[in-house]
N, C-alpha and C positions, 0 to 999 in steps of 0.2 A: 377605267384604271386601265393600266395595263400592270397584268399582277407576271411574275415568273418568277426564277432565281433571285436576279438583279433585284428587284424592285418587288415590291409588298411580298416576301420570298415569307412572311412568315402563314400568309394565306392559301401560297405555291403547296407546302406545305403540310397544312393541312387539307386541303382538297383531296390530295391526295393519301385516300385511308381514311383520311376523317370522316366523309359523308357528302359528296359533292352536292345532296337541295340540302345539306344546315346552312349551309353560308350563301345560297342563290342558286339561279338554272342555270344550266349546263344547256345551251342551243348549239351549240359547234364544236367540231374537238377535231385538231389535226394533226398525225403521226405522225411519227420518224419510219421509216421505211426502212428495212437490212433486205442484202439480199436473199433471195432466195434458196433456203437446203431442201436435199428430196428430203423423204419422212416416211415411214412403211405403217401402218396401223394392223394391230397385231391382237382378234376376235380369242380368248381361249376359256377353255370352258370345261369343269367336269363330271365326263362321266355320270349320268345315273344310273346306278345297279342296281337297283328297284329293292335296294335291299339298305333302310338308314344307318346302321349301324357299318355296313360299307363305306357307303357315299359319305358320315362324317370321318370315317377313318383316311379318306382322301382330303378331302377338308382338312385338317389337321397337320395333313403333312405340308399342306398347300403353304398353311400359318406360316410352316416350318423354315419353309422355304424363305416368303417371304419378307419375316421379318430375322431370316441371317442374314440376306443376301441384300437389302435395304439400303444399311450406310453406306458399302461401300457398289453401290449399281453405278455403273457410269452415267454421266448428266447427259447418254444420248438419249436415256429411256424419260420418262413420264408415264402421262394418265392415269383411269381408272380400274378400279379394282373394288370385288367386291370378295363375301368369304365362299368364292364357287363359282367364282368368272373373273374376265379381266377385260379393258379395251388399250388395252397399251399402245404408245406412241415413239419411235424409235428413228432419231435423226441419221439418214445415212441409207443404204442401197438395201434391198431385201436379198445381198451375201450378205451383206456386213452385220446383217439381222440376224441371218441365218451361223455366223459363224461365230458370232459372240453366249458364253457362255451360259449367258441368263437362259437364254430361249435354250441352252442344251436341257439346262437344269429342272426345267417346267415337264419337258416329256416325257424327263427321269422319271419322272414326281410316280409315272402312271397311272392309268383312265384318265391321263388329261391329257387334250392336244391344244394347237393352233385354230384352231374351228376354222381361219381365215388370214390372210395374210396379202395384204395390198400393198401398194408404193404409187408414191407419184413425186415430183416432180417439187410440190412442199407443204406444208403443213395445212395451208387452206383447202390443195387442191385435194388432198388425200382425206378431206373432212367434208369433200362434198361440195365446196366453193366453187363457183357462185350463184351453182341453181341448186342441188341436193344438200345444203346442208339444213342441219334439225337441229333445234334447244326444245329443252319443256320449256312452259311458259310459265309463268312468274303467276302470283298469287290465287293460289290452292289453297281453299279452307281447310279441307280432308287430310290433307300431308301435314304430320306431325313431325316434318323436318328437323331431327337440331346436329350440335355437330362439335368434336373437340377435336385441337389444334396434340396430336402428340413431338411433344420435346426428340431430334433424333441423340440427343445426346444417355433417354431413357430411354429408349428403344440398344445405343452401345453399352448401356450401362447395368442392365434386368433385362437380359433379351425374356428369359425363364417365364417373366413378370407377363411381357407386350405379347409372348404366345399363349397365355392363362386368358389374358383379356379379351382376346382377339376368340382366342373359344368359345372361353361366357354367354359371352355374345353368340357363334352358333348354333349353342344351347339356349339362347334366351331368345329367342326373336329368330335367327337367322341373318333377315335382311339388310343388311348396309348396303350401300356406297360411297364406295372411299376414293381419297389419292394419296399418291405418293409428288408428296413436294420435294422442295430444297433446291440442289440443282442453283443459276447466278443467282437465284434470288437470294441467294445467303449469301453473297457477296455483299451484299449491300450492309451497309452498318444499320444499326437495330433502332436508331431514330432517322433515318434519311429519312422516311416514310411519316404519316400516322398510324402506319397498319402496329395492329397487336405487336410491341419486337415480340414475340414469340414465334410472329411466322416466321421471324429471319432463323429461326436458326432450329425449327420442324421437319419430321421426312415423312408423314402423312396427317394427311386431315380425315377424323374421322368421323361418317356419317351416319346416326340411327335414327327408327322412325319409329321408336316404340322407350313409354316413359321407363319401363326398366331397367333396358340398356343405355340410353343415357347419365342415367343415373350412378352408373360401374363405375365408364367413364371419368363424369364431377367428382366419385369419389377416393377414384385411385391417380387421380392427373388433375387435382382438384387447383389449379394456379397457371397451369399451361395452355388456355386463352380457349375461346371458342372459335371457330370460323365463320368470318363477316358474313359474309353471300349463304350461307347456308343452316343461320342458328337458330333457336329456338324461340318461340312470337316469345314463350312464360318465359325465356333466358335470367336466372337468380343470378344477382348482383350485375347484369348483361354491362354497363357501366364498363368495369373494370374488366370484363371476359371480353368486352371487345375491343379496350385500346390498351388494355394492363398499364407502364409508364407514362404513356404518348397522350392518358388522358386530361390530365389533371394543365397543363400548354393549349389540347384540344377544347377546355373548356370557357378559358380565356382569353383562347381568339375567338368564341362563339360572343362574348361582353361584349369583345371590340368588332365586331363586321354588323355582328346580329344583337342589337344590345337592345330589341325590343320585343324579342326571338320572334321574329317574324315569323320564319319557318320554322315550324313546330311538329314535329312528326313523329311517329312511334323507333323507339330504338333510334334517334339523333341527339350529339353531344346535345344536353343542356334541356331536353324532353320534360314536356311536362304535360303534366295526367290535367290540370284546368288552369290553362290559362287568366291568366285578368284582361274580359273586351273590354277593359276601359288602359290598356299597356298604349296607347298609344298607334297599334301594328297599327301599317296601311297608310300610313301620313309620312312614310315618307319615301324616294324613290335611290335610284340607283342604278351604272352600267358596269360592270368590271368586264374587263379582257382579259386570258388569262392567254402569256406568248413566251415560250418557251422554245430550244429545237426540232424540242419532243412531243409539244403539248402546244392548242392554239383553243382556247374555251373562253364563248362568251358567256357571262351570268350576266342575267336583265331577273330585276328587283323589278317587279311590277308593282302600282300599288294596286291597293283594292279598289 
């Protein structure tokens, strides 16, 4: 079968954010390419002042700046940040990034520095591609990661509360790993793909590594959703936190395309803890091809 926005568009919708392994096995992908643009990678660090109170004072200034700046930050900025450092990416040249107000505002905090600035012809190149790119391994049993999305309107309407949340995290575990999100992603309709609609309306994704920290975010942002790629293995109410109002449609599509629940996996749509061994799984096979101007995916459902 051919799956695209023109044919079986509902499956095409589900695969983009609903968990690809939920509906089949992806064996090949073709992406639309775009013209490259120059990018800069900037590493920011807060100096260790040798006194926890003094250092925390700088951390709190960094938190204040980030919360105040993020809602109006140019879409040219993106990347990762912690409560004591950052790895940002800027679409443009070194001259352009150094002329940007946010670049200067970070330095104005005091005891902060851009520890490195490197620029190249593309995002891929500045990340070290193709020979020196690095990413974390997956499936680390000892990594107690959890995440929460932070809506843009929350940061805009309650900046002081957002600052208090981040300062609480700084005092109760400190280590987080976070994203600035938004930008072009916010221009897509909330139900344009199967990801949680909150993803289209959020400015931060906060990742924590301690139960006390993530519970603070759950309490203060109860319905904001979890970042799907970095969610807790024991996330409460995980289906609603992963997909929100898109969940109902995803469940119906799971029943339509995998009625025997052949693809039953942890935290997948339709997950069953104790699947029926006599359900008939493995008695049928199909081969699905997903094709669009931007995506070409083969999904093979192989007999047991």
